[in-house]
C-alpha positions as MATLAB code, in Angstrom:
seq = 'MTIFSENPALRNQWYAAASEHELKQGPIGRTILNQNIVIYRDAEDQVIAAPDRCPHRQAPLSAGSVEKGVLTCIYHGWSFGAGGRCVAIPSAAPNSPIPRNGHLSCINTSVRYGLVWICLGDDPAELPAITQEDDASFRRINNPIEKWRASATRMTDNFLDIAHFPWVHTGTFGNNQNTLVEHIELEVLEGGFYGYKYDVVAENPDSANLTSGQAGNTVSRAMTTGFHLPFTVRSTIAYHTGLEHIILLLTTPIDDVNSYFTFVVWRNDDFSVSAEDVIAFDRTIGQEDKTMLERVPGVLPLTPRTLACTQSDKASTAWRHQFGRLLKSSV';
ca = [
       4.546    6.192  -23.371;
       4.682    4.716  -19.600;
       7.733    5.837  -17.528;
       7.826    3.139  -15.063;
       4.493    1.372  -14.641;
       5.181   -1.360  -17.262;
       8.785   -1.982  -16.550;
       9.398   -5.614  -16.087;
      11.326   -5.195  -12.880;
       8.489   -3.983  -10.935;
       6.188   -7.215  -11.914;
       8.284   -9.205   -9.048;
       7.514   -6.813   -6.345;
       4.780   -7.187   -4.073;
       1.861   -4.582   -4.236;
      -1.083   -4.028   -1.757;
      -4.285   -5.064   -3.582;
      -7.082   -5.355   -0.986;
      -7.914   -5.754    2.695;
      -9.178   -9.371    3.671;
     -12.432   -7.922    4.650;
     -13.102   -6.680    1.284;
     -13.073  -10.193   -0.139;
     -16.195  -11.189    1.625;
     -18.205   -8.623   -0.291;
     -17.270  -10.826   -3.557;
     -15.132  -10.434   -6.334;
     -12.730   -7.422   -6.318;
     -11.281   -5.916   -9.134;
      -7.956   -4.268   -9.302;
      -5.870   -2.657  -11.925;
      -2.036   -2.708  -10.972;
       0.723   -1.883  -13.272;
      -1.745   -1.330  -16.365;
      -3.309   -4.730  -15.484;
      -6.867   -5.486  -14.829;
      -7.063   -8.319  -11.790;
      -9.666  -10.173  -10.198;
      -9.724  -11.578   -6.558;
     -11.448  -13.761   -4.532;
     -11.508  -16.753   -2.085;
     -12.252  -20.131   -3.131;
     -13.738  -22.913   -1.271;
     -10.755  -23.756    0.369;
     -10.288  -20.177    1.725;
      -7.507  -19.407   -0.492;
      -7.237  -16.084   -2.383;
      -7.009  -16.605   -6.045;
      -5.883  -13.718   -8.195;
      -6.142  -13.872  -12.036;
      -6.496  -11.293  -15.023;
      -9.778  -10.106  -14.933;
     -11.188  -11.579  -18.137;
     -13.085  -14.694  -18.476;
     -11.271  -17.168  -20.867;
     -14.509  -18.081  -22.902;
     -15.250  -14.319  -24.168;
     -13.376  -12.220  -21.934;
     -15.889  -10.351  -19.999;
     -14.574   -8.884  -16.349;
     -14.822  -11.741  -13.783;
     -15.253   -8.688  -11.180;
     -18.583   -7.962  -12.200;
     -19.505  -11.474  -11.481;
     -20.413  -12.983   -8.399;
     -18.939  -15.632   -5.680;
     -20.946  -18.097   -3.765;
     -19.341  -20.537   -2.008;
     -16.112  -20.118   -3.088;
     -17.284  -20.439   -6.732;
     -16.794  -17.390   -8.908;
     -19.320  -17.121  -11.763;
     -18.696  -15.159  -15.139;
     -21.769  -12.684  -15.542;
     -22.106  -13.094  -19.439;
     -22.371  -16.810  -19.730;
     -22.113  -18.516  -16.390;
     -18.823  -20.117  -16.530;
     -17.704  -20.736  -12.930;
     -14.501  -21.225  -11.145;
     -13.464  -22.901   -8.276;
     -10.316  -23.766   -6.307;
      -7.019  -22.605   -7.735;
      -9.093  -20.898  -10.285;
     -10.071  -24.209  -12.193;
     -13.179  -24.032  -14.339;
     -15.591  -26.004  -12.587;
     -18.885  -25.399  -15.009;
     -19.782  -24.549  -18.116;
     -23.588  -23.915  -18.341;
     -23.980  -24.211  -22.313;
     -21.913  -27.490  -22.508;
     -23.636  -30.901  -21.960;
     -22.745  -32.791  -18.655;
     -19.336  -34.239  -18.461;
     -17.974  -32.415  -21.324;
     -14.394  -31.445  -21.112;
     -12.692  -28.348  -20.184;
     -11.005  -26.631  -22.618;
      -7.280  -26.839  -21.948;
      -7.269  -22.912  -22.069;
     -10.727  -22.520  -19.918;
      -8.798  -22.301  -16.540;
      -7.764  -18.986  -15.164;
      -4.002  -17.910  -15.125;
      -3.349  -17.735  -11.357;
      -1.133  -14.585   -9.996;
       0.990  -14.904   -7.104;
      -0.986  -13.820   -3.897;
       0.100  -13.533   -0.324;
      -1.985  -12.351    2.745;
      -0.380  -10.539    5.301;
      -1.065   -7.532    7.799;
      -4.933   -8.052    7.061;
      -4.056   -7.214    3.273;
      -4.141   -9.254    0.125;
      -0.820   -8.523   -1.698;
      -0.280   -9.057   -5.540;
       2.742  -10.175   -7.493;
       2.470  -10.364  -11.251;
       5.609  -11.904  -11.760;
       7.304  -15.510  -11.416;
      10.244  -14.436   -9.067;
       8.292  -12.671   -5.706;
      10.743  -10.246   -3.899;
      10.396  -10.174   -0.016;
       7.530   -8.414    1.718;
       8.325   -5.878    4.133;
       8.625   -6.931    7.622;
       6.620   -5.557   10.228;
       8.010   -7.243   13.988;
       5.320   -5.864   15.666;
       2.598   -7.912   13.782;
       3.871  -10.906   15.950;
       4.124   -8.834   19.450;
       0.930   -9.667   21.488;
       1.511   -6.281   23.111;
       0.587   -4.388   19.680;
      -2.762   -4.324   17.738;
      -3.183   -3.868   14.264;
      -5.381   -1.478   12.548;
      -6.408   -1.511    8.697;
      -7.687    1.160    6.695;
      -9.646    1.135    3.584;
      -7.805    1.081    0.084;
      -8.462    4.160   -1.640;
      -7.475    5.902   -5.452;
      -5.396    8.714   -5.729;
      -4.906   10.773   -8.718;
      -1.184   10.931   -7.929;
       1.951    8.989   -9.079;
       3.638    6.443   -6.874;
       6.832    8.156   -7.169;
       5.419   11.477   -6.055;
       3.751    9.431   -3.051;
       6.669    7.659   -1.968;
       8.649   10.965   -2.116;
       6.207   12.630   -0.421;
       6.067   10.127    2.760;
       9.834   10.311    2.809;
       9.887   13.695    3.576;
       9.706   15.885    6.435;
       9.956   19.557    5.227;
       6.594   19.756    4.220;
       4.885   19.251    7.762;
       4.944   22.437    8.477;
       3.457   23.517    5.174;
       0.976   21.065    4.224;
      -0.103   19.653    7.581;
      -1.159   22.855    8.914;
      -4.600   21.529    9.893;
      -3.046   18.599   11.906;
       0.138   18.701   13.627;
       2.442   20.771   11.711;
       1.171   24.228   12.485;
       3.992   26.310   14.159;
       6.288   23.171   13.962;
       9.815   24.540   13.144;
      10.753   24.746    9.674;
      14.653   23.870    9.895;
      15.210   20.155    9.125;
      18.388   19.085   11.311;
      20.998   17.123    9.595;
      19.950   13.586    8.343;
      22.340   10.613    8.368;
      20.782    7.712    6.172;
      20.963    4.118    7.914;
      19.408    0.655    7.959;
      16.593    0.523   10.149;
      14.711   -2.413   11.859;
      13.004   -4.439    9.268;
      15.592   -3.854    6.848;
      13.990   -0.114    5.874;
      16.593    2.376    4.878;
      15.827    6.009    6.021;
      16.700    8.081    8.801;
      15.940    8.955   12.750;
      15.006   12.029   13.781;
      13.025   13.760   16.783;
       9.892   16.573   16.036;
       7.986   18.597   18.502;
       4.281   18.421   16.813;
       1.151   19.966   17.452;
      -0.995   17.936   19.623;
      -4.662   19.499   19.416;
      -7.634   17.932   20.681;
      -8.261   15.686   17.982;
      -4.647   14.356   18.291;
      -5.058   13.406   22.001;
      -6.359   10.057   21.306;
      -3.370    9.259   19.125;
      -0.780   10.437   20.870;
      -1.903    9.291   24.314;
      -1.118   12.826   25.707;
      -2.820   16.163   26.446;
      -0.897   19.417   25.816;
      -0.400   21.744   23.277;
       2.675   20.156   21.746;
       4.216   16.701   22.131;
       7.646   15.153   21.496;
       8.061   12.402   19.000;
      11.011   10.241   18.666;
      10.501    8.994   14.885;
      12.179    6.770   11.777;
      10.939    6.921    8.362;
      12.621    4.634    5.868;
      11.724    2.806    2.536;
      11.323   -0.587    1.207;
      11.337   -1.047   -2.503;
       9.491    0.050   -4.640;
       6.502    2.172   -2.958;
       6.434    1.199    0.697;
       7.354    3.547    3.492;
       7.152    2.988    7.138;
       7.360    5.683    9.821;
       7.772    4.838   13.592;
       6.579    7.311   16.312;
       7.955    6.580   19.916;
       6.775    8.872   22.724;
       8.022    9.539   26.263;
       5.194    7.500   27.779;
       6.201    4.328   25.953;
       3.423    4.572   23.352;
       4.861    3.423   20.125;
       2.548    4.036   16.844;
       3.899    2.384   13.851;
       2.647    3.325   10.330;
       3.186    1.482    7.241;
       2.180    3.780    4.249;
       1.555    1.309    1.008;
       1.137    2.845   -2.545;
       0.192    0.694   -5.612;
       0.515    1.775   -8.533;
      -2.498    1.698  -11.092;
      -0.494    3.181  -13.935;
       2.113    6.060  -14.001;
      -0.021    8.533  -12.535;
      -2.374    6.965  -10.481;
      -2.244    4.692   -7.145;
      -4.189    2.840   -4.374;
      -3.284    4.010   -0.877;
      -3.819    2.548    2.255;
      -1.721    2.396    5.544;
      -1.791    0.100    8.447;
      -1.000    0.998   12.204;
       0.497   -0.805   15.053;
       0.155    0.448   18.623;
       1.372   -0.920   22.156;
      -1.417    0.895   23.844;
      -4.062   -0.695   26.018;
      -6.802   -1.083   23.469;
      -9.128    0.754   25.607;
      -9.744    3.427   22.607;
     -11.804    2.423   19.756;
      -9.460    1.682   16.569;
     -11.608    4.068   14.450;
     -11.035    6.911   17.027;
      -7.312    6.095   17.533;
      -6.649    6.556   13.454;
      -9.152    9.453   12.739;
      -6.100   12.054   12.969;
      -3.903    9.728   10.808;
      -6.618    9.759    8.261;
      -6.839   13.118    8.402;
      -3.163   13.720    7.806;
      -3.392   11.267    4.848;
      -6.050   13.713    3.276;
      -3.849   16.592    3.631;
      -1.354   14.637    1.740;
      -3.867   13.598   -0.926;
      -4.931   17.363   -1.593;
      -1.280   18.469   -2.339;
      -0.116   15.449   -4.341;
      -3.250   15.355   -6.610;
      -2.227   18.884   -7.550;
       1.268   17.674   -8.508;
       1.114   16.505  -11.794;
       2.982   13.470  -13.777;
       5.633   11.203  -12.775;
       8.363   12.455  -10.065;
      11.531   13.043  -12.231;
      14.208    9.971  -11.626;
      17.170   11.314  -13.554;
      19.950   12.598  -11.237;
      20.058   16.436  -11.087;
      16.645   17.282  -12.518;
      15.451   18.195   -9.083;
      17.026   20.881   -6.964;
      17.524   19.093   -3.742;
      18.819   19.878   -0.055;
      20.049   17.582    2.526;
      16.700   17.430    3.924;
      15.805   15.504    0.752;
      18.455   12.618    1.393;
      16.035    9.735    1.863;
      13.923   10.490   -1.224;
      17.307   11.151   -3.356;
      18.436    7.665   -1.977;
      15.094    6.143   -2.492;
      14.868    7.713   -6.258;
      18.719    6.132   -6.830;
      17.939    2.508   -5.576;
      14.527    2.754   -7.387;
      16.558    3.754  -10.684;
      18.464    0.860  -10.307;
      15.841   -1.324   -9.797;
      14.276   -0.350  -13.295;
      17.295   -0.888  -15.018;
      17.803   -4.055  -13.359;
      15.568   -5.511  -16.496;
      17.599   -3.893  -19.151;
];
């Protein structure tokens, strides 16, 4: 039995499914909310997404190939072009009609922030807004999409939480950090994210100097952390030097207990440091989260009073409440 991943309300939400760069390698296969999907670019440079099965005999189209914007099935060579329309059936005589159900049933797509987003439903919600995307003083840095053996619910809870910093992130920025979490007040943040503002004195090892833009053992950060339903979290980091480091943490549920993860960074630096060097520290932080979360089985309990919570858990509690309401909206 699934707990959330087959809830109809989640089908109208957007999920980061692939990077634009990946599509240059051929068709991409993904599983989102238990549905297998194929993604490719057609000859008109439009991103096409559809169920990952050929209409003919249901072979996985993601195992096929794409040439000049035409996706060809590996089983019988049926080919699909612009808009998912079937353009060739090798076994049929020339000019034979295409069966009415021989075309792909396309799924909503959007390309934003260097990513391909998928919405399985017919009434797409709003994508999260990142104003820095259109600010020329910021550069965007994308990362590969990974598969985590962790529930999207636990990942979202973790990304909203700062109490784990001095315990989980001892290899990066959390060592010797104050374990006390000051009083949290929730508010609507820039871009419609809902969360909180806080200040942190973080460890600044040599491996973090390129990210923080500073030397020294510690560094002060003015931060915000907030969520956008269902599973998107954004953290903003501002340093006294004027450097801003915006992180969009994107979790896409494969099913209840497995997820895809990627993050996107925007920075208003001078672009003199390579993107790889800038985000190497962030990637190490992400691996610390992954190691912890893959040790915690199952779905995060969503019912009230199941989890013991303190004031430091306010953001996660608010997210669980709003996420629960979203799930109930389909009833």
